[in-house]
C-alpha positions as CSV (number, residue, x, y, z in Angstrom):
1,M,0.0,0.0,0.0
2,F,2.8,2.3,0.8
3,T,5.2,1.6,-2.1
4,E,6.3,5.2,-2.0
5,F,8.2,4.7,1.3
6,N,11.8,5.7,0.8
7,R,13.3,2.9,2.8
8,Q,16.8,3.9,2.0
9,Q,16.1,7.0,4.1
10,S,14.4,5.0,6.9
11,R,15.7,5.5,10.4
12,P,18.1,2.8,11.9
13,R,16.3,0.1,13.8
14,R,18.4,0.6,16.9
15,V,20.1,3.2,18.9
16,V,22.9,1.0,20.2
17,S,26.4,2.1,21.0
18,T,25.6,5.8,21.3
19,L,22.7,5.1,23.7
20,V,24.5,2.5,25.7
21,A,27.5,4.8,26.2
22,A,25.3,7.8,27.1
23,V,23.2,5.8,29.5
24,A,26.3,4.2,31.1
25,A,27.9,7.6,31.6
26,L,24.8,8.9,33.3
27,G,24.6,5.8,35.5
28,I,21.0,5.2,34.4
29,V,19.7,1.7,35.4
30,G,17.0,0.0,33.3
31,L,14.7,-3.0,33.8
32,S,15.8,-5.7,36.2
33,G,18.7,-3.4,37.5
34,Q,20.7,-3.7,34.3
35,V,22.0,-0.9,32.2
36,M,19.6,-0.2,29.3
37,A,20.7,-1.7,26.0
38,E,19.3,-1.4,22.5
39,Y,16.4,0.9,21.8
40,P,13.8,0.1,20.6
41,E,14.1,-3.7,21.1
42,R,10.3,-4.2,21.2
43,P,7.2,-2.4,20.0
44,V,6.4,1.1,21.2
45,R,3.0,1.8,22.6
46,L,1.1,4.9,21.6
47,V,-1.5,5.8,24.2
48,I,-4.7,7.4,23.0
49,P,-6.6,9.3,25.8
50,Y,-10.0,9.5,24.1
51,P,-12.7,7.2,22.7
52,P,-12.5,5.9,19.1
53,G,-13.8,8.1,16.4
54,G,-12.2,11.3,17.5
55,G,-9.3,13.2,16.1
56,A,-6.7,11.5,18.3
57,S,-7.6,8.0,17.3
58,L,-7.9,8.9,13.6
59,H,-4.5,10.5,13.5
60,A,-2.9,7.7,15.6
61,G,-4.2,5.1,13.2
62,V,-2.4,6.7,10.3
63,I,0.8,7.2,12.2
64,A,0.9,3.6,13.4
65,T,0.4,2.4,9.9
66,V,3.6,4.1,8.6
67,A,5.8,4.2,11.7
68,E,7.8,1.0,11.7
69,P,10.4,1.8,9.0
70,Y,11.3,5.0,10.8
71,L,10.9,3.9,14.4
72,G,12.6,0.6,14.1
73,Q,9.7,-1.3,15.7
74,P,5.9,-1.4,15.3
75,L,3.9,1.3,17.0
76,I,0.9,-0.2,18.8
77,M,-2.2,1.9,19.5
78,T,-3.7,1.6,23.0
79,I,-6.9,3.5,23.9
80,R,-7.1,4.4,27.5
81,V,-10.1,6.6,28.3
82,G,-11.4,8.3,31.4
83,G,-11.7,11.8,32.8
84,G,-11.6,13.5,29.4
85,G,-8.0,12.4,28.8
86,I,-6.8,12.8,32.4
87,K,-6.6,9.1,33.2
88,A,-4.3,8.4,30.2
89,A,-2.0,11.3,31.0
90,E,-1.8,10.4,34.6
91,W,-1.0,6.7,33.7
92,V,1.7,7.7,31.3
93,S,3.3,10.0,33.9
94,K,3.6,7.1,36.3
95,Q,5.2,4.6,33.9
96,K,8.9,3.8,33.5
97,A,10.8,6.4,31.6
98,D,12.1,4.0,29.0
99,G,10.7,5.4,25.8
100,Y,8.3,2.5,25.2
101,I,5.2,4.5,26.1
102,V,4.3,7.6,24.1
103,L,1.2,9.8,24.8
104,M,-0.9,11.3,22.1
105,G,-1.5,14.6,23.8
106,D,-3.4,17.6,23.0
107,I,-4.0,21.3,23.9
108,T,-6.4,20.5,26.7
109,I,-4.6,17.8,28.7
110,N,-1.0,19.1,28.1
111,S,-1.7,22.8,28.2
112,L,-5.0,24.0,29.5
113,R,-6.4,21.7,32.0
114,P,-3.4,21.5,34.3
115,L,-3.5,25.3,34.5
116,V,-7.2,25.6,35.5
117,E,-8.0,22.3,37.2
118,D,-6.5,20.2,40.0
119,V,-5.3,17.2,37.9
120,P,-3.0,14.4,39.1
121,F,0.0,15.5,36.9
122,E,1.9,18.6,35.9
123,I,2.6,20.0,32.5
124,S,6.3,19.4,33.3
125,D,5.8,15.7,33.8
126,F,6.2,15.2,30.1
127,T,8.9,15.8,27.5
128,P,7.5,17.0,24.1
129,I,8.5,14.9,21.1
130,G,6.8,16.9,18.5
131,R,3.6,18.5,17.3
132,I,1.7,16.7,14.6
133,T,-1.2,18.9,13.6
134,L,-2.6,22.4,14.2
135,D,-6.3,22.6,13.1
136,P,-9.0,25.1,13.6
137,L,-12.2,23.9,15.3
138,V,-15.1,23.9,13.0
139,F,-18.5,25.0,14.3
140,V,-21.3,22.8,12.8
141,G,-25.0,22.5,13.2
142,A,-27.2,19.4,13.1
143,K,-28.9,18.8,9.7
144,D,-32.3,19.8,11.0
145,A,-31.1,22.6,13.4
146,P,-33.1,25.8,13.2
147,F,-30.1,27.8,11.8
148,N,-27.9,27.6,8.8
149,N,-24.9,29.8,9.7
150,I,-23.2,31.1,12.8
151,T,-25.2,34.4,12.8
152,E,-28.5,32.5,12.8
153,M,-27.2,30.2,15.6
154,V,-26.3,33.2,17.8
155,D,-29.6,34.8,17.0
156,Y,-31.4,31.6,18.0
157,A,-29.4,31.5,21.3
158,K,-30.3,35.1,22.1
159,A,-34.0,34.5,21.4
160,N,-34.0,31.2,23.3
161,P,-31.6,31.5,26.3
162,G,-30.4,28.0,27.4
163,E,-32.3,26.1,24.8
164,L,-29.5,25.7,22.3
165,V,-27.9,22.4,23.4
166,Y,-24.5,21.4,21.9
167,S,-22.4,18.3,22.0
168,S,-19.2,18.8,24.1
169,D,-16.2,16.6,24.8
170,N,-15.3,17.4,28.4
171,V,-15.3,20.4,30.7
172,N,-12.3,22.5,29.6
173,G,-12.0,20.4,26.5
174,W,-11.7,21.5,22.9
175,T,-15.4,22.1,22.2
176,Y,-16.1,23.4,25.7
177,V,-13.5,26.2,25.2
178,A,-14.8,27.0,21.7
179,F,-18.3,27.6,22.9
180,K,-17.1,29.4,26.1
181,A,-15.3,31.8,23.8
182,L,-18.3,32.2,21.6
183,T,-20.8,32.8,24.4
184,K,-18.4,35.3,26.1
185,I,-18.2,37.3,22.8
186,T,-21.9,37.2,22.1
187,G,-23.4,37.4,25.5
188,T,-25.5,34.3,24.9
189,E,-26.4,31.3,27.0
190,M,-25.9,27.8,25.4
191,R,-25.9,24.4,27.1
192,G,-23.3,21.8,26.6
193,I,-23.6,18.0,27.2
194,E,-20.2,16.3,27.8
195,F,-19.8,13.0,26.0
196,G,-16.1,12.3,26.9
197,G,-14.6,12.7,23.4
198,G,-15.1,13.8,19.8
199,G,-16.4,10.4,18.6
200,P,-19.4,10.2,20.9
201,A,-19.9,14.0,20.7
202,V,-20.3,14.1,17.0
203,A,-22.4,10.9,17.0
204,N,-24.9,12.6,19.2
205,V,-25.2,15.7,17.0
206,L,-25.5,13.4,13.9
207,G,-28.3,11.5,15.7
208,G,-30.2,14.7,16.4
209,H,-29.8,14.6,20.1
210,T,-28.0,17.9,20.2
211,M,-28.0,20.9,17.9
212,A,-24.4,21.9,17.4
213,Y,-20.8,20.9,17.9
214,A,-17.3,22.3,17.3
215,G,-14.7,19.7,16.3
216,A,-11.5,19.1,14.3
217,P,-11.8,18.9,10.5
218,A,-10.8,15.3,10.6
219,V,-13.9,14.6,12.7
220,V,-16.5,16.8,11.1
221,G,-15.2,17.2,7.6
222,P,-16.6,14.0,6.1
223,H,-20.1,14.8,7.6
224,I,-20.0,18.3,6.1
225,Q,-19.1,16.8,2.7
226,S,-21.9,14.3,3.0
227,G,-24.4,16.9,4.0
228,A,-25.1,15.3,7.4
229,L,-23.8,18.5,9.2
230,K,-24.1,22.2,8.4
231,P,-20.8,24.1,8.4
232,L,-21.1,27.3,10.3
233,C,-17.5,28.8,10.6
234,T,-13.9,27.9,11.5
235,G,-12.0,29.3,14.5
236,S,-8.9,30.3,12.5
237,T,-7.3,33.4,11.1
238,K,-7.8,32.1,7.5
239,R,-9.9,29.5,5.9
240,A,-8.9,25.9,6.4
241,T,-7.3,24.4,3.4
242,T,-9.3,21.2,3.8
243,L,-12.6,23.1,4.0
244,P,-12.0,26.2,1.8
245,D,-15.7,27.0,1.4
246,V,-16.3,27.4,5.1
247,P,-15.8,31.0,6.3
248,T,-13.9,31.8,9.4
249,C,-15.9,33.0,12.4
250,A,-14.1,36.4,12.1
251,E,-15.4,36.8,8.6
252,E,-18.9,36.3,9.9
253,G,-18.4,38.9,12.6
254,F,-17.5,36.7,15.6
255,P,-13.7,36.9,16.4
256,V,-13.4,33.4,17.9
257,Q,-9.9,32.0,17.3
258,W,-9.5,28.5,18.6
259,E,-6.9,26.2,16.9
260,V,-6.1,22.9,18.5
261,W,-3.2,20.6,18.1
262,L,-2.2,16.9,18.6
263,G,1.3,16.0,19.7
264,L,3.5,13.3,21.1
265,F,5.0,13.2,24.6
266,V,7.0,10.9,26.8
267,H,7.8,10.7,30.5
268,K,10.0,13.6,31.6
269,D,12.8,11.4,32.8
270,T,13.2,9.6,29.4
271,P,17.0,9.5,28.6
272,E,18.0,12.1,26.1
273,P,19.3,9.6,23.4
274,I,15.9,7.9,23.4
275,V,14.1,11.3,23.1
276,A,16.4,12.2,20.2
277,H,15.7,8.9,18.5
278,L,11.9,9.4,18.9
279,R,12.1,12.9,17.6
280,E,14.1,11.9,14.6
281,A,11.8,8.9,13.9
282,F,8.6,11.0,14.1
283,T,10.1,13.7,12.0
284,G,10.6,11.0,9.3
285,I,7.1,9.7,9.8
286,L,5.4,13.1,9.5
287,H,7.3,14.0,6.3
288,D,6.6,10.7,4.6
289,K,4.7,11.1,1.4
290,G,2.3,8.2,2.2
291,M,1.6,9.7,5.6
292,K,0.7,13.1,4.1
293,R,-1.6,11.4,1.6
294,L,-3.4,9.5,4.3
295,I,-3.7,12.5,6.6
296,A,-5.3,14.4,3.7
297,K,-7.9,11.7,3.3
298,I,-9.1,12.4,6.9
299,N,-9.4,16.1,6.1
300,S,-6.3,17.0,8.1
301,E,-2.8,18.1,7.4
302,I,0.6,17.9,9.1
303,N,1.8,21.0,10.9
304,H,5.0,19.6,12.5
305,V,7.0,21.5,15.1
306,E,10.0,19.6,16.6
307,G,10.3,19.2,20.4
308,G,12.9,21.8,21.2
309,E,11.1,24.6,19.3
310,W,7.7,23.3,20.5
311,V,8.6,24.0,24.2
312,A,8.7,27.7,23.5
313,V,5.5,27.6,21.5
314,L,3.7,25.7,24.3
315,K,4.7,28.3,26.8
316,E,3.3,31.1,24.7
317,E,0.1,29.2,24.2
318,Q,-0.5,28.6,27.9
319,E,-0.2,32.3,28.6
320,R,-2.8,33.0,25.8
321,L,-5.2,30.3,27.0
322,M,-5.4,31.7,30.5
323,K,-6.9,35.0,29.1
324,I,-10.0,33.0,28.1
325,Y,-10.6,32.3,31.8
326,E,-10.1,35.8,33.0
């Protein structure tokens, strides 16, 4: 399927002598009290913190498909749900720092929620490997909703306080923050129902149980294209390349800017040679032609930022997020 893989440029299957020397010099002891040897010598686990059908699982499936030639071992998806992503992040923060567990993180569990909630981990408990995507959230309406654009939705909310019910992911999650920003700007009252993740949230608006939603293009794009959901606007500074006919919220007179990312993290104590190997491997994965083609098929695109640079980007983002809660 992926005949366009350039296997001559694939990453080495092992970090051997360099890693062993570095680990020995640092005095780091691995499993069973022995110095860590080759990495990776077994499959690496990618932990998904949300239910199937959302942006995290969709992107993880594509990454896992193309990972082995670059990583040196298979990448195995593990879905671990609970607490709107908190359970998975907490679990990863308590595992051995050996590079065999990678968290598929996002803007809420790795930036926002530790700032505004009492969660059982810190932002600093993780080392960033790299950002995968940066997508605007897309406001959509149910097929039979009594509005056809964002202006009509706001007018409906003003005329019917508290009656507009939207699908949400979790408190302080992607959708929650998008609607919080919109209601703050418009002075409206809308009611969200939390479904624990993008998959169940979009399923409920598709089923007519709620009236609206705001999700990543990978989640809502196919339903917009099929006519099952009405596109209202995107929370970006310019139109999304995957949804060029959908106006930005600012174009419609509502300056809501809410772009969300997916990224990869490991335990903060992971040895630097392993972190370097993972960063190099995922850089190769994210620039693979087959990877880019598959990502496009799920209405998304790669927006890669490497770990070192990403640290500074995350810090700026966290300062900006706090302003929404002022």
